[in-house]
SEROMI-858254 format. One record per atom (N, C-alpha, C, O): residue in one letter; x, z, y. Coordinates in steps of 0.02 Angstrom, whole numbers, plus 50000, padded with zeros to 5 digits. Layout:
<atoms>
aXZY ...
</atoms>
This chain:
<atoms>
x476575076647920 x476675069347914 x477335067447946 x477555070347995 x477645062347917 x478285059847941 x478205052347956 x477935048647915 x478445050248014 x478405043348035 x479085041548066 x479285044448116 x479435036848036 x480115035348056 x480205028548089 x480755025648087 x479675025948119 x479715019448153 x479225019448211 x478635017948203 x479475021148271 x479045021348330 x479425018748391 x480035018348391 x479045016948442 x479335014048503 x479065017448566 x478495019748568 x479485017648616 x479295020548681 x479425015448736 x479565009648722 x479365017648799 x479485013148854 x480225011248862 x480395007348906 x480645014048819 x481345011748818 x481405004848786 x481925001648791 x480865002548753 x480834995548731 x480144992948748 x479994991948807 x479714991748699 x479064988748714 x478474993448700 x477914991148694 x478604999948694 x478065004748688 x477785006548756 x478095004948807 x477205009948758 x476885011548821 x476975018748843 x476835020448900 x477225023048798 x477295030148813 x478025032048825 x478475028948798 x478125037248865 x478785040148870 x478935043648804 x478465045348767 x479575044648787 x479725048248725 x479395055148721 x479155057148668 x479385058748777 x479095065448776 x478345065248760 x478105069348722 x477995060448790 x477275060048777 x477145057748705 x476695060448672 x477525053048681 x477435050748612 x477525056548564 x477125057448518 x478055060348573 x478205065948528 x477655071248531 x477445073848479 x477415072848590 x476895077948595 x476245075548564 x475905079448530 x476075069248575 x475465066548543 x475535066648467 x475055068248432 x476135064948442 x476255065148370 x476165072248343 x475875073348290 x476425077048380 x476355084148361 x475615085948355 x475415089148306 x475205083848402 x474485085348400 x474135081648344 x473595083748322 x474435076148319 x474155072448263 x474325075748196 x474065073748144 x474745080848198 x474925084248137 x475595082048108 x475755083748051 x475985078448147 x476655076348124 x477115082448119 x477065087148158 x477565082148070 x478095087148065 x478775084148086 x479225087748105 x478835077548080 x479455074148100 x479295067048123 x478835063848099 x479685064748172 x479595058048199 x480275055348219 x480695059048244 x480375048948208 x480985045648233 x480785040848289 x480305037148283 x481165041048342 x481075036348397 x481565030648386 x482175031648390 x481305024748371 x481725019148350 x481595013048394 x481335007948371 x481765013648457 x481645007948502 x482065001948483 x482595002448453 x481804996048502 x482154989748488 x482824989548524 x482864990848584 x483344988048487 x483994987248517 x484354981248488 x484224979148432 x484814978548527 x485304973748504 x485944975148543 x486014980548572 x486414970648544 x487054972048577 x486994972748653 x487464974848686 x486414970948680 x486334971348753 x486154978248777 x486274979948835 x485874982448733 x485614988948758 x485754994848712 x485515000348726 x486114993848657 x486264999348611 x486565005248649 x486355010948639 x487055003848691 x487415009248724 x487005012648779 x487185018148801 x486465009548800 x486025012448851 x485485016848819 x485365022448841 x485145014248768 x484555017448740 x484725023548696 x484445028948706 x485165022648649 x485265027848598 x485515034548626 x485235039648608 x486015034648669 x486235041248694 x485685045048731 x485665051248728 x485255041548766 x484715044848802 x484195047748754 x483955053348764 x484025043948703 x483555046448653 x483865052348615 x483515057148600 x484505051848599 x484845057248563 x484845063748602 x484725069148575 x484965063248667 x484965069148710 x484265072248713 x484185078348708 x483765068048720 x483075070448727 x482805073148661 x482415077948661 x483015070248605 x482755072448540 x482885079848528 x482455083348502 x483465082048547 x483635089148539 x483185093648581 x482945098848559 x483065091548643 x482635095348689 x481925095748661 x481615101048661 x481665090048638 x480975089948614 x480895093748549 x480395097148539 x481385093348505 x481365097148443 x481315104648458 x480925108148427 x481725106848504 x481745114048520 x481125116448556 x480945122348550 x480785112148593 x480225114348634 x479535112648607 x479045115948626 x479485107648564 x478825105548540 x478695107348468 x478135106248443 x479185110048433 x479055112148364 x478935106348317 x478555107048269 x479245100748329 x479215094948286 x479915092148283 x480255091648334 x480145090148223 x480825087748216 x480855080548240 x480525076148213 x481265079348292 x481325072648322 x482005069848305 x482525072848320 x482005063948274 x482635060648257 x482755054748304 x482315050448311 x483335054448335 x483505048548375 x483665042748328 x484025043648278 x483405036948343 x483525031248299 x483545024748338 x483605024648399 x483505019348301 x483525012648331 x483245007648282 x483315008348221 x482915002548308 x482714996848267 x483114990748289 x482994987948343 x483594988748248 x483984982848262 x483524976748256 x483234975548203 x483464973148311 x482954967948315 x483264961348337 x483554960748391 x483194956248294 x483464949648308 x484224949748317 x484504945548352 x484554954448286 x485284954448284 x485494949248232 x485234949148177 x485974944848249 x486214939948200 x486404943448135 x486764948448136 x486164940948078 x486274944448015 x486994946648002 x487114952047976 x487474942448018 x488174944148003 x488434949948046 x488964952748032 x488054951848098 x488254957248143 x487864963648132 x487974968648167 x487404963648084 x486984969548073 x487384975648052 x487264981148077 x487854974748007 x488254980547985 x488624983648044 x488634989748053 x488944979348084 x489314981748142 x488864985348191 x489034990648217 x488274982448203 x487794985448250 x487534992148224 x487434996848262 x487424992548159 x487194998748128 x487715004248137 x487545009948153 x488335002648126 x488875007548134 x488915009848207 x489035015748220 x488805005248254 x488815007148324 x488235011848340 x488315016648377 x487655010348313 x487065014748323 x487225021848300 x487085026648336 x487505022448242 x487645029148215 x488175032648256 x488135038748267 x488685028948279 x489215031948320 x488935034648385 x489205039548413 x488395031548410 x488095033648473 x487575039148465 x487315041748514 x487435041048402 x486985046648391 x486345045148353 x485935049648343 x486245038848331 x485635037248294 x485655040448225 x486135039548188 x485125043948207 x485065047048141 x484655042748094 x484675043648033 x484275038148121 x483875033548081 x483985026448107 x483865024948165 x484225022048063 x484325015048082 x483825010748042 x483845010547980 x483395007448079 x482885002948051 x483094995848069 x483374994748123 x482954991148025 x483054984148042 x482384980548041 x481994981247995 x482264976748094 x481664972648101 x481704967048050 x482054962048060 x481324967847996 x481354963047941 x481014956447955 x480754955248009 x481034952147904 x480804945247911 x480044944647904 x479794940947861 x479684948347946 x478954947947946 x478714940747955 x479014936847991 x478164939147922 x477884932447929 x477534931547996 x477344926048015 x477444937148032 x477114936948097 x477564934048151 x477314931548202 x478214934248141 x478684931948192 x479234927748159 x479334928148099 x479574923848200 x480144920048175 x480764924448181 x481014925548236 x481004926848125 x481574931348122 x482144927648088 x482024923948040 x482774928648110 x483334925148079 x483354925748003 x483314931347977 x483404920147969 x483434920147897 x484064923947874 x484604923047902 x483974928047825 x484524932047800 x484544939047827 x484974943047809 x484074940647872 x484054947347902 x483924952647848 x484264957847847 x483444951447804 x483284956447753 x483894958147710 x484054963947698 x484234952947686 x484804953947643 x485374957547680 x485684962147653 x485504955447741 x486044958547780 x485894965847793 x486344970047794 x485254967447803 x485064974447817 x485204978947757 x485494984347765 x485004976847698 x485114981147639 x485844981247619 x486084986247592 x486204975947633 x486924975947620 x487284980947666 x487784984047647 x487014981747727 x487314986247777 x487134993547765 x487384997947801 x486714994747715 x486525001647697 x486215005447756 x486375011247769 x485765001947791 x485375005247843 x484855009747810 x484855010347748 x484425012947848 x483945017647818 x483295014347796 x483045015647741 x483005010147839 x482345007247825 x482344999747842 x482544997847897 x482124995747795 x481984988747808 x481244988247826 x480814989047783 x481104986947889 x480414986847913 x480074980147900 x480394974847902 x479434980447886 x479004974547876 x479404968347855 x479504963747894 x479634968347791 x480084963047768 x479764956347753 x480114951547735 x479104955747759 x478784949347747 x478804947547673 x478554951347631 x479104941747657 x479154939647587 x479774942847556 x480304939747552 x479694948947533 x480254952647503 x480454949347437 x480024948047395 x481094948147429 x481344945147367 x481564950447318 x481704956147336 x481594948547254 x481854953047203 x482574954947218 x482774960647209 x482964950147241 x483664951447257 x483734956947309 x484134961547301 x483354956347363 x483394961347417 x483134968147393 x483434973247408 x482584968047356 x482294974447331 x482774977947284 x482844984047287 x483094974147240 x483564977047192 x484164980147228 x484394985647210 x484414976647279 x484984979247317 x484774985247359 x485164989947370 x484164985047384 x483904990847422 x483884997047378 x484075002447400 x483674996247316 x483655001847269 x484365004447257 x484475010547256 x484834999947248 x485525001847234 x485835005547293 x486195010447284 x485695003147354 x485995006047415 x485565011347448 x485735013747502 x485015013147416 x484555018247442 x484295016547511 x484265020747556 x484115010247520 x483775008047581 x483035008047567 x482805004847520 x482655011647608 x481935012047597 x481595005747623 x481805002747673 x481065003747588 x480674997847608 x480025000347640 x479685004647613 x479854997447697 x479274999847735 x478624996447716 x478584990347710 x478125000547705 x477424998347706 x477175000147776 x477155006047794 x476984995247814 x476814996447884 x476064997047894 x475664993647861 x475875001347941 x475165001847958 x474974996948014 x474394996548033 x475464993348039 x475324988448092 x475014982248060 x475324979048018 x474404980548080 x473994975848043 x474314968948032 x474314966547975 x474584965948083 x474854959148075 x475484959148033 x475574954747991 x475924964048043 x476524964448001 x476344966347930 x476704964747883 x475774969747922 x475584972347857 x475224967447811 x475014969347757 x475154961247832 x474814956247791 x475134955647722 x474794954447673 x475794956547719 x476154955847655 x476274962547620 x476654962747572 x475964967947643 x476084974547614 x475994974747538 x476394977747502 x475474971547514 x475334971847442 x475884968647402 x476104971347351 x476114962847424 x476664959347389 x477314963247396 x477704963647349 x477424966147455 x478034970147466 x478044976147418 x478554977447386 x477484979647413 x477444985447369 x477584983547296 x477934987047261 x477294978047275 x477374975847206 x478104974347190 x478354976547138 x478434970547234 x479124968647222 x479584974747226 x480044975547186 x479454979047275 x479874985047283 x479834989447222 x480344991547195 x479224990947199 x479144995447141 x479404992247077 x479684995747034 x479334985847071 x479604982347013 x480354983347007 x480624983946952 x480694983447064 x481414984047066 x481664991147081 x482254992247094 x481194995847079 x481345002947088 x481625004647158 x482005009347166 x481425000647207 x481585002247277 x481075007347303 x480495007047285 x481305011847345 x480865017147370 x480475014747431 x480745011447475 x479835016547433 x479395014547487 x479275020347535 x479235026147515 x479215018547599 x478995023347650 x478415020147688 x478335014047687 x478025024247721 x477485021747763 x477625023747835 x477735029547850 x477635018847879 x477775019947950 x477275015947992 x476945011447967 x477235017848056 x476715014848098 x476965009248143 x476565005048164 x477615009048159 x477845004348210 x477445005448275 x477255000748309 x477325011848290 x476905013648347 x477175010848412 x477765011448428 x476725007748450 x476865005548518 x476385008848567 x476525009448627 x475805010948542 x475285014148582 x475045020348545 x475105020748484 x474755025348581 x474545031548547 x474035030348492 x473995034248444 x473645025048498 x473125023548448 x473435021448380 x473075021248330 x474075020048379 x474405017748318 x474635023448273 x474815022348215 x474625029548298 x474895035248259 x474495036448195 x473905034748191 x474825039348146 x474515040448080 x473905045048083 x473895050048118 x473395043048046 x472815047248033 x472665046747958 x472895042047925 x472275051347932 x472105051147861 x471715044747845 x471825041647792 x471285042747890 x470885036647878 x471335030447876 x471245026147834 x471805030147923 x472265024347925 x472695024147863 x472795018747833 x472955029747843 x473375030147783 x472995027647722 x473245023547683 x472385029947713 x471975028147655 x471845020647654 x471895017447601 x471695017647711 x471545010447715 x472165006347698 x472135001647659 x472725008147729 x473335004247719 x473565004547647 x473764999447618 x473535010447617 x473745011047547 x473275007147501 x473505003947454 x472645007547515 x472155003947474 x472274996447478 x472274992947427 x472374993947539 x472504986847549 x473144984547515 x473214978847495 x473624989247509 x474274987647477 x474254988547401 x474764987647368 x473674990447375 x473614991447303 x473924997847279 x474104998447220 x473975002747324 x474275009247307 x473735014647311 x473275014247351 x473815019747270 x473335025247271 x473485029947329 x474055030247352 x472995033547352 x473095038347406 x473585043747385 x473935046547427 x473625045247320 x474095050347296 x474815048147306 x475275052347308 x474925041547311 x475605039047319 x475895040647388 x476495040247399 x475455042547434 x475685044447501 x476195050147498 x476685050147535 x476075054847454 x476525060547448 x477215058247426 x477725060747451 x477245053447380 x477895050847357 x478255047347415 x478855047947423 x477885043547455 x478175040047512 x478445044947563 x478965043747594 x478085050447573 x478325055447621 x478955058947595 x479385060847635 x479005059847530 x479625062547502 x480215057947516 x480765060147530 x480085051447511 x480605046547526 x480805046847599 x481395046247616 x480325047747643 x480475048547714 x480865055047726 x481315055247768 x480675060247690 x481015066647699 x481755066147680 x482175069647708 x481905061947632 x482615060847614 x483015058447674 x483575060647685 x482715054047714 x483055051447773 x483105056947825 x483625057747857 x482565060747834 x482575066247882 x483125071247865 x483505073347909 x483165073147802 x483665078047781 x484375075347789 x484835079147805 x484455068947778 x485115065847787 x485335066047861 x485925066647877 x484835065447906 x484985065247977 x484995072048010 x485155072748069 x484805077247971 x484765084048000 x485465086848013 x485535092548037 
</atoms>
């Protein structure tokens, strides 16, 4: 299993990166990205530390660990700049905290994210055709989230994404160990999103594209 959206105590998660990765390994994960919340206040602090640790954990735990970041509440016009800074500091996966209906997120974040050619637009809320079409063109993956409150719009997101040929991934937005992927959780989330369980394999292939790009 591949999960490219998780958090540790470097932002608002409860586990250290090492514990999160080992727990993921025991859950049957083959790859995980650590994507703590960042903005211009902490990009230079968080990413280099995760990048250094990712190599150590990959070598010692037998699971591929990608250093990443979730750009969160970054002003839309600065998302491209922030994404470039993340990559320069060692991030292999750049996620943007999309316009979930669960929170008040700056309007225009979804569009700015796909324009910036980041890797994953997380929990985009009311995904528009315009954003989905551009995501497909720029190979930005659209997230179906297993996080219940952010996932309220999963069914609509999946419909718009597939209509516009945007690629879908499934991620957990893990903050606690109980959030990690299980077969039961995957089946429920896909069913609620109007997707078949067989589609999980396609979503994992889309995630693998990101993994391979960051390898």
